[in-house]
The first five atom37 places (N, CA, C, CB, O) and aatype in JSON, in Angstrom:
{
  "aatype": [20, 20, 20, 20, 20, 20, 20, 20, 20, 20, 20, 20, 20, 20, 20, 20, 20, 20, 20, 20, 20, 20, 20, 20, 20, 20, 20, 20, 20, 20, 20, 20, 20, 20, 20, 20, 20, 20, 20, 20, 20, 20, 20, 20, 20, 20, 20, 20, 20, 20, 20, 20, 20, 20, 20, 20, 20, 20, 20, 20, 20, 20, 20, 20, 20, 20, 20, 20, 20, 20, 20, 20, 20, 20, 20, 20, 20, 20, 20, 20, 20, 20, 20, 20, 20, 20, 20, 20, 20, 20, 20, 20, 20],
  "atom_mask": [
    [1, 1, 1, 1, 1],
    [1, 1, 1, 1, 1],
    [1, 1, 1, 1, 1],
    [1, 1, 1, 1, 1],
    [1, 1, 1, 1, 1],
    [1, 1, 1, 1, 1],
    [1, 1, 1, 1, 1],
    [1, 1, 1, 1, 1],
    [1, 1, 1, 1, 1],
    [1, 1, 1, 1, 1],
    [1, 1, 1, 1, 1],
    [1, 1, 1, 1, 1],
    [1, 1, 1, 1, 1],
    [1, 1, 1, 1, 1],
    [1, 1, 1, 1, 1],
    [1, 1, 1, 1, 1],
    [1, 1, 1, 1, 1],
    [1, 1, 1, 1, 1],
    [1, 1, 1, 1, 1],
    [1, 1, 1, 1, 1],
    [1, 1, 1, 1, 1],
    [1, 1, 1, 1, 1],
    [1, 1, 1, 1, 1],
    [1, 1, 1, 1, 1],
    [1, 1, 1, 1, 1],
    [1, 1, 1, 1, 1],
    [1, 1, 1, 1, 1],
    [1, 1, 1, 1, 1],
    [1, 1, 1, 1, 1],
    [1, 1, 1, 1, 1],
    [1, 1, 1, 1, 1],
    [1, 1, 1, 1, 1],
    [1, 1, 1, 1, 1],
    [1, 1, 1, 1, 1],
    [1, 1, 1, 1, 1],
    [1, 1, 1, 1, 1],
    [1, 1, 1, 1, 1],
    [1, 1, 1, 1, 1],
    [1, 1, 1, 1, 1],
    [1, 1, 1, 1, 1],
    [1, 1, 1, 1, 1],
    [1, 1, 1, 1, 1],
    [1, 1, 1, 1, 1],
    [1, 1, 1, 1, 1],
    [1, 1, 1, 1, 1],
    [1, 1, 1, 1, 1],
    [1, 1, 1, 1, 1],
    [1, 1, 1, 1, 1],
    [1, 1, 1, 1, 1],
    [1, 1, 1, 1, 1],
    [1, 1, 1, 1, 1],
    [1, 1, 1, 1, 1],
    [1, 1, 1, 1, 1],
    [1, 1, 1, 1, 1],
    [1, 1, 1, 1, 1],
    [1, 1, 1, 1, 1],
    [1, 1, 1, 1, 1],
    [1, 1, 1, 1, 1],
    [1, 1, 1, 1, 1],
    [1, 1, 1, 1, 1],
    [1, 1, 1, 1, 1],
    [1, 1, 1, 1, 1],
    [1, 1, 1, 1, 1],
    [1, 1, 1, 1, 1],
    [1, 1, 1, 1, 1],
    [1, 1, 1, 1, 1],
    [1, 1, 1, 1, 1],
    [1, 1, 1, 1, 1],
    [1, 1, 1, 1, 1],
    [1, 1, 1, 1, 1],
    [1, 1, 1, 1, 1],
    [1, 1, 1, 1, 1],
    [1, 1, 1, 1, 1],
    [1, 1, 1, 1, 1],
    [1, 1, 1, 1, 1],
    [1, 1, 1, 1, 1],
    [1, 1, 1, 1, 1],
    [1, 1, 1, 1, 1],
    [1, 1, 1, 1, 1],
    [1, 1, 1, 1, 1],
    [1, 1, 1, 1, 1],
    [1, 1, 1, 1, 1],
    [1, 1, 1, 1, 1],
    [1, 1, 1, 1, 1],
    [1, 1, 1, 1, 1],
    [1, 1, 1, 1, 1],
    [1, 1, 1, 1, 1],
    [1, 1, 1, 1, 1],
    [1, 1, 1, 1, 1],
    [1, 1, 1, 1, 1],
    [1, 1, 1, 1, 1],
    [1, 1, 1, 1, 1],
    [1, 1, 1, 1, 1]
  ],
  "atom_positions": [
    [[-44.66, 14.14, -47.51], [-44.03, 15.07, -48.43], [-42.56, 14.67, -48.62], [-44.15, 16.53, -47.92], [-41.89, 14.29, -47.66]],
    [[-42.08, 14.75, -49.82], [-40.71, 14.43, -50.17], [-39.76, 15.52, -49.63], [-40.56, 14.29, -51.71], [-40.1, 16.7, -49.7]],
    [[-38.57, 15.14, -49.08], [-37.64, 16.16, -48.58], [-37.25, 17.2, -49.63], [-36.4, 15.51, -48.05], [-37.0, 18.36, -49.3]],
    [[-37.19, 16.78, -50.89], [-36.85, 17.73, -51.96], [-38.0, 18.69, -52.23], [-36.49, 16.97, -53.25], [-37.77, 19.78, -52.76]],
    [[-39.23, 18.31, -51.88], [-40.37, 19.22, -52.03], [-40.46, 20.2, -50.86], [-41.66, 18.42, -52.14], [-41.0, 21.29, -51.01]],
    [[-39.94, 19.8, -49.71], [-40.01, 20.66, -48.52], [-38.97, 21.77, -48.61], [-39.78, 19.82, -47.23], [-39.31, 22.94, -48.42]],
    [[-37.72, 21.44, -48.9], [-36.65, 22.43, -48.95], [-36.49, 22.87, -50.4], [-35.29, 21.86, -48.38], [-36.13, 22.07, -51.27]],
    [[-36.77, 24.15, -50.66], [-36.68, 24.66, -52.02], [-35.27, 25.1, -52.37], [-37.64, 25.83, -52.2], [-34.72, 24.68, -53.39]],
    [[-34.66, 25.94, -51.51], [-33.31, 26.42, -51.81], [-32.72, 27.04, -50.54], [-33.31, 27.44, -52.98], [-33.47, 27.49, -49.67]],
    [[-31.41, 27.08, -50.43], [-30.79, 27.81, -49.32], [-30.8, 29.31, -49.61], [-29.34, 27.31, -49.06], [-30.7, 29.73, -50.76]],
    [[-30.91, 30.09, -48.57], [-30.85, 31.54, -48.72], [-29.46, 32.01, -48.31], [-31.95, 32.25, -47.86], [-29.04, 31.8, -47.17]],
    [[-28.76, 32.65, -49.24], [-27.41, 33.13, -48.97], [-27.43, 34.65, -49.02], [-26.38, 32.56, -49.99], [-27.41, 35.25, -50.1]],
    [[-27.48, 35.26, -47.85], [-27.44, 36.71, -47.72], [-26.35, 37.05, -46.71], [-28.83, 37.28, -47.28], [-25.75, 36.16, -46.1]],
    [[-26.09, 38.32, -46.54], [-25.08, 38.73, -45.56], [-25.48, 38.28, -44.16], [-24.88, 40.25, -45.59], [-24.65, 37.79, -43.39]],
    [[-26.74, 38.44, -43.83], [-27.21, 38.07, -42.5], [-27.16, 36.56, -42.29], [-28.63, 38.58, -42.28], [-26.76, 36.1, -41.22]],
    [[-27.57, 35.78, -43.3], [-27.56, 34.33, -43.14], [-26.14, 33.77, -43.05], [-28.3, 33.67, -44.3], [-25.9, 32.81, -42.31]],
    [[-25.2, 34.34, -43.79], [-23.81, 33.91, -43.69], [-23.24, 34.27, -42.32], [-22.95, 34.56, -44.81], [-22.44, 33.51, -41.76]],
    [[-23.64, 35.41, -41.78], [-23.18, 35.8, -40.44], [-23.67, 34.82, -39.38], [-23.66, 37.22, -40.11], [-22.9, 34.44, -38.5]],
    [[-24.95, 34.41, -39.44], [-25.43, 33.47, -38.43], [-24.9, 32.06, -38.66], [-26.95, 33.46, -38.41], [-24.85, 31.25, -37.73]],
    [[-24.51, 31.74, -39.9], [-23.84, 30.46, -40.13], [-22.52, 30.42, -39.39], [-23.6, 30.23, -41.64], [-22.21, 29.43, -38.71]],
    [[-21.75, 31.46, -39.5], [-20.43, 31.51, -38.87], [-20.52, 31.69, -37.36], [-19.61, 32.63, -39.46], [-19.71, 31.12, -36.62]],
    [[-21.47, 32.46, -36.89], [-21.57, 32.8, -35.48], [-22.31, 31.73, -34.67], [-22.27, 34.13, -35.31], [-21.84, 31.32, -33.61]],
    [[-23.45, 31.26, -35.18], [-24.32, 30.38, -34.4], [-24.44, 28.96, -34.95], [-25.68, 30.99, -34.33], [-24.96, 28.07, -34.27]],
    [[-23.97, 28.74, -36.17], [-24.13, 27.41, -36.77], [-25.55, 27.17, -37.26], [-23.75, 26.33, -35.78], [-26.02, 26.03, -37.26]],
    [[-26.24, 28.25, -37.68], [-27.61, 28.15, -38.18], [-27.61, 28.38, -39.69], [-28.54, 29.17, -37.46], [-26.83, 29.17, -40.2]],
    [[-28.5, 27.69, -40.38], [-28.6, 27.8, -41.83], [-30.02, 28.2, -42.19], [-28.22, 26.47, -42.53], [-30.97, 27.79, -41.53]],
    [[-30.15, 29.01, -43.23], [-31.44, 29.56, -43.63], [-31.86, 28.95, -44.97], [-31.38, 31.11, -43.74], [-31.06, 28.88, -45.9]],
    [[-33.12, 28.52, -45.05], [-33.66, 27.89, -46.25], [-35.01, 28.49, -46.59], [-33.78, 26.39, -46.07], [-35.75, 28.91, -45.71]],
    [[-35.32, 28.51, -47.89], [-36.68, 28.78, -48.32], [-37.37, 27.42, -48.37], [-36.73, 29.53, -49.72], [-36.86, 26.48, -48.99]],
    [[-38.52, 27.32, -47.73], [-39.2, 26.03, -47.62], [-40.62, 26.14, -48.15], [-39.21, 25.54, -46.16], [-41.12, 27.23, -48.42]],
    [[-41.25, 24.99, -48.3], [-42.63, 24.92, -48.74], [-43.52, 25.56, -47.68], [-43.06, 23.45, -49.02], [-43.37, 25.25, -46.5]],
    [[-44.46, 26.44, -48.07], [-45.3, 27.11, -47.07], [-46.19, 26.16, -46.27], [-46.16, 28.12, -47.75], [-46.64, 26.52, -45.18]],
    [[-46.45, 24.97, -46.77], [-47.3, 24.02, -46.05], [-46.51, 23.12, -45.09], [-48.06, 23.16, -47.03], [-47.11, 22.35, -44.35]],
    [[-45.19, 23.2, -45.11], [-44.36, 22.33, -44.26], [-44.32, 22.87, -42.84], [-42.93, 22.22, -44.83], [-44.29, 24.08, -42.62]],
    [[-44.33, 21.94, -41.87], [-44.21, 22.35, -40.48], [-42.79, 22.12, -39.99], [-45.23, 21.59, -39.59], [-41.94, 21.63, -40.74]],
    [[-42.52, 22.47, -38.71], [-41.16, 22.41, -38.2], [-40.62, 20.98, -38.15], [-41.1, 23.03, -36.83], [-39.44, 20.76, -38.4]],
    [[-41.45, 20.04, -37.82], [-41.01, 18.64, -37.75], [-40.62, 18.12, -39.12], [-42.12, 17.76, -37.15], [-39.6, 17.43, -39.26]],
    [[-41.4, 18.45, -40.14], [-41.08, 18.02, -41.5], [-39.79, 18.68, -41.99], [-42.23, 18.35, -42.45], [-38.99, 18.03, -42.66]],
    [[-39.59, 19.94, -41.66], [-38.38, 20.64, -42.07], [-37.16, 20.02, -41.4], [-38.48, 22.15, -41.73], [-36.13, 19.83, -42.04]],
    [[-37.26, 19.69, -40.12], [-36.16, 19.07, -39.39], [-35.79, 17.73, -40.0], [-36.54, 18.89, -37.92], [-34.61, 17.46, -40.22]],
    [[-36.77, 16.89, -40.29], [-36.5, 15.58, -40.89], [-35.9, 15.72, -42.29], [-37.78, 14.75, -40.96], [-35.02, 14.95, -42.66]],
    [[-36.38, 16.69, -43.06], [-35.86, 16.88, -44.41], [-34.4, 17.31, -44.4], [-36.7, 17.92, -45.16], [-33.6, 16.8, -45.18]],
    [[-34.02, 18.24, -43.51], [-32.63, 18.69, -43.43], [-31.74, 17.55, -42.95], [-32.51, 19.9, -42.48], [-30.63, 17.38, -43.45]],
    [[-32.22, 16.77, -41.99], [-31.41, 15.66, -41.48], [-31.19, 14.58, -42.54], [-32.08, 15.04, -40.26], [-30.1, 14.01, -42.62]],
    [[-32.19, 14.3, -43.36], [-32.02, 13.27, -44.39], [-31.21, 13.77, -45.58], [-33.36, 12.78, -44.86], [-30.41, 13.02, -46.14]],
    [[-31.41, 15.03, -45.98], [-30.71, 15.54, -47.16], [-29.24, 15.82, -46.89], [-31.37, 16.8, -47.66], [-28.39, 15.54, -47.74]],
    [[-28.92, 16.37, -45.73], [-27.56, 16.82, -45.47], [-26.81, 15.96, -44.46], [-27.58, 18.23, -44.99], [-25.63, 16.22, -44.2]],
    [[-27.46, 14.93, -43.88], [-26.82, 13.99, -42.93], [-26.23, 14.73, -41.73], [-25.71, 13.18, -43.64], [-25.07, 14.51, -41.36]],
    [[-27.03, 15.6, -41.11], [-26.62, 16.34, -39.93], [-27.7, 16.19, -38.86], [-26.36, 17.85, -40.26], [-28.8, 15.7, -39.15]],
    [[-27.4, 16.6, -37.65], [-28.34, 16.57, -36.54], [-28.84, 17.98, -36.27], [-27.69, 15.97, -35.27], [-28.04, 18.9, -36.08]],
    [[-30.16, 18.17, -36.26], [-30.78, 19.48, -36.08], [-31.2, 19.65, -34.63], [-32.0, 19.65, -37.02], [-31.79, 18.75, -34.03]],
    [[-30.87, 20.81, -34.06], [-31.25, 21.13, -32.68], [-32.58, 21.87, -32.65], [-30.15, 21.97, -32.0], [-33.46, 21.52, -31.86]],
    [[-32.73, 22.89, -33.49], [-33.94, 23.72, -33.45], [-34.28, 24.22, -34.85], [-33.75, 24.91, -32.49], [-33.41, 24.38, -35.7]],
    [[-35.57, 24.47, -35.06], [-36.05, 25.03, -36.32], [-36.96, 26.21, -35.99], [-36.81, 23.95, -37.18], [-37.92, 26.07, -35.22]],
    [[-36.66, 27.37, -36.56], [-37.51, 28.54, -36.44], [-38.03, 28.88, -37.82], [-36.74, 29.75, -35.81], [-37.27, 28.91, -38.79]],
    [[-39.34, 29.15, -37.93], [-39.93, 29.45, -39.23], [-40.6, 30.81, -39.18], [-40.95, 28.37, -39.63], [-41.01, 31.29, -38.12]],
    [[-40.72, 31.42, -40.36], [-41.45, 32.68, -40.48], [-42.06, 32.77, -41.87], [-40.53, 33.88, -40.2], [-41.46, 32.37, -42.87]],
    [[-43.26, 33.31, -41.93], [-43.93, 33.54, -43.19], [-43.61, 34.95, -43.67], [-45.46, 33.33, -43.06], [-43.84, 35.92, -42.94]],
    [[-43.08, 35.06, -44.88], [-42.7, 36.35, -45.44], [-43.77, 36.78, -46.45], [-41.3, 36.29, -46.11], [-44.09, 36.03, -47.37]],
    [[-44.29, 37.97, -46.27], [-45.34, 38.46, -47.15], [-44.75, 38.88, -48.5], [-46.07, 39.64, -46.51], [-43.57, 39.19, -48.61]],
    [[-45.61, 38.87, -49.51], [-45.2, 39.37, -50.81], [-45.1, 40.89, -50.79], [-46.17, 38.92, -51.89], [-45.73, 41.54, -49.96]],
    [[-44.31, 41.43, -51.69], [-44.12, 42.88, -51.75], [-44.72, 43.44, -53.03], [-42.61, 43.23, -51.66], [-44.8, 42.75, -54.05]],
    [[-45.16, 44.69, -52.96], [-45.65, 45.37, -54.15], [-44.47, 45.79, -55.0], [-46.53, 46.58, -53.78], [-43.52, 46.39, -54.5]],
    [[-44.54, 45.5, -56.28], [-43.48, 45.84, -57.22], [-44.1, 46.42, -58.48], [-42.6, 44.61, -57.55], [-45.25, 46.13, -58.82]],
    [[-43.32, 47.25, -59.17], [-43.77, 47.75, -60.47], [-43.58, 46.64, -61.5], [-42.99, 49.04, -60.88], [-42.52, 46.02, -61.57]],
    [[-44.59, 46.42, -62.27], [-44.52, 45.42, -63.34], [-44.4, 46.15, -64.68], [-45.77, 44.48, -63.31], [-44.18, 47.36, -64.7]],
    [[-44.54, 45.46, -65.74], [-44.35, 46.06, -67.07], [-45.44, 47.07, -67.41], [-44.32, 44.98, -68.13], [-45.22, 47.98, -68.2]],
    [[-46.59, 46.91, -66.81], [-47.66, 47.87, -67.06], [-47.63, 48.94, -65.98], [-49.05, 47.16, -67.09], [-46.79, 48.9, -65.08]],
    [[-48.54, 49.87, -66.07], [-48.62, 50.92, -65.05], [-49.21, 50.39, -63.75], [-49.44, 52.09, -65.56], [-49.06, 51.02, -62.7]],
    [[-49.88, 49.27, -63.8], [-50.51, 48.72, -62.61], [-49.47, 48.02, -61.73], [-51.64, 47.74, -62.99], [-48.62, 47.3, -62.24]],
    [[-49.54, 48.23, -60.44], [-48.58, 47.55, -59.56], [-48.92, 46.07, -59.43], [-48.55, 48.21, -58.17], [-50.09, 45.69, -59.45]],
    [[-47.9, 45.25, -59.29], [-48.08, 43.83, -59.07], [-47.56, 43.46, -57.7], [-47.39, 43.01, -60.16], [-47.06, 44.31, -56.97]],
    [[-47.68, 42.2, -57.37], [-47.24, 41.76, -56.05], [-46.46, 40.45, -56.2], [-48.44, 41.58, -55.1], [-46.9, 39.54, -56.9]],
    [[-45.31, 40.37, -55.53], [-44.55, 39.12, -55.54], [-45.25, 38.12, -54.63], [-43.08, 39.36, -55.1], [-46.03, 38.51, -53.76]],
    [[-44.97, 36.86, -54.82], [-45.66, 35.84, -54.04], [-45.06, 35.73, -52.65], [-45.6, 34.49, -54.76], [-43.88, 36.01, -52.43]],
    [[-45.89, 35.32, -51.71], [-45.45, 35.11, -50.33], [-44.67, 33.8, -50.26], [-46.66, 35.09, -49.35], [-44.85, 32.92, -51.09]],
    [[-43.78, 33.67, -49.25], [-42.96, 32.49, -49.11], [-42.66, 32.25, -47.64], [-41.66, 32.63, -49.92], [-42.95, 33.09, -46.79]],
    [[-42.08, 31.1, -47.34], [-41.78, 30.74, -45.96], [-40.29, 30.51, -45.8], [-42.56, 29.48, -45.55], [-39.65, 29.88, -46.65]],
    [[-39.73, 31.04, -44.71], [-38.31, 30.93, -44.43], [-38.13, 30.09, -43.17], [-37.65, 32.33, -44.27], [-38.9, 30.22, -42.22]],
    [[-37.1, 29.24, -43.16], [-36.77, 28.44, -41.99], [-35.31, 28.64, -41.62], [-37.07, 26.94, -42.24], [-34.43, 28.59, -42.49]],
    [[-35.05, 28.88, -40.34], [-33.7, 28.99, -39.82], [-33.45, 27.73, -38.99], [-33.5, 30.32, -38.96], [-34.11, 27.5, -37.98]],
    [[-32.49, 26.92, -39.44], [-32.22, 25.62, -38.84], [-30.9, 25.68, -38.09], [-32.2, 24.5, -39.91], [-29.87, 25.99, -38.69]],
    [[-30.92, 25.38, -36.79], [-29.7, 25.37, -35.99], [-29.22, 23.94, -35.83], [-29.93, 26.03, -34.6], [-29.99, 23.05, -35.47]],
    [[-27.93, 23.73, -36.1], [-27.33, 22.39, -36.05], [-26.61, 22.18, -34.72], [-26.36, 22.18, -37.22], [-26.37, 23.12, -33.97]],
    [[-26.27, 20.91, -34.45], [-25.48, 20.56, -33.28], [-24.12, 21.21, -33.41], [-25.36, 19.01, -33.13], [-23.59, 21.35, -34.51]],
    [[-23.54, 21.61, -32.29], [-22.23, 22.27, -32.3], [-21.2, 21.38, -32.96], [-21.79, 22.64, -30.88], [-21.12, 20.19, -32.66]],
    [[-20.42, 21.95, -33.86], [-19.37, 21.21, -34.55], [-19.78, 20.67, -35.92], [-18.93, 20.08, -33.7], [-18.91, 20.29, -36.7]],
    [[-21.06, 20.62, -36.22], [-21.5, 20.13, -37.53], [-21.76, 21.32, -38.45], [-22.77, 19.25, -37.41], [-22.12, 22.41, -37.99]],
    [[-21.56, 21.1, -39.74], [-21.89, 22.13, -40.72], [-22.28, 21.48, -42.03], [-20.7, 23.09, -40.92], [-21.99, 20.31, -42.27]],
    [[-22.94, 22.27, -42.87], [-23.39, 21.81, -44.18], [-22.44, 22.38, -45.21], [-24.87, 22.25, -44.47], [-22.27, 23.6, -45.29]],
    [[-21.82, 21.54, -45.98], [-20.86, 21.98, -47.0], [-21.63, 22.47, -48.23], [-19.88, 20.83, -47.38], [-22.63, 21.87, -48.62]],
    [[-21.15, 23.54, -48.83], [-21.72, 24.04, -50.07], [-22.9, 24.97, -49.88], [-22.13, 22.91, -50.91], [-23.49, 25.4, -50.87]],
    [[-23.26, 25.29, -48.65], [-24.39, 26.19, -48.4], [-23.88, 27.43, -47.74], [-25.47, 25.51, -47.54], [-24.66, 28.33, -47.44]]
  ]
}
């Protein structure tokens, strides 16, 4: 799998920015079929950093109101929290 296919986008929320500053961990939305080893290699090749640990979680879709009266559901996705070596950081994320 191509590294650009594995990492979809960085997640920038209040919680993810807090763990970036506190722990040096970065949060990404990743391909649901990617495993931890593939995610680690993709982050190391794309951002030229050394990864210490990768934690993943599958996030379920949520029920939402759509344009009709029938409820719809958002799609499920996978989140990865990547911890870097102390002193390294990813610029622009």
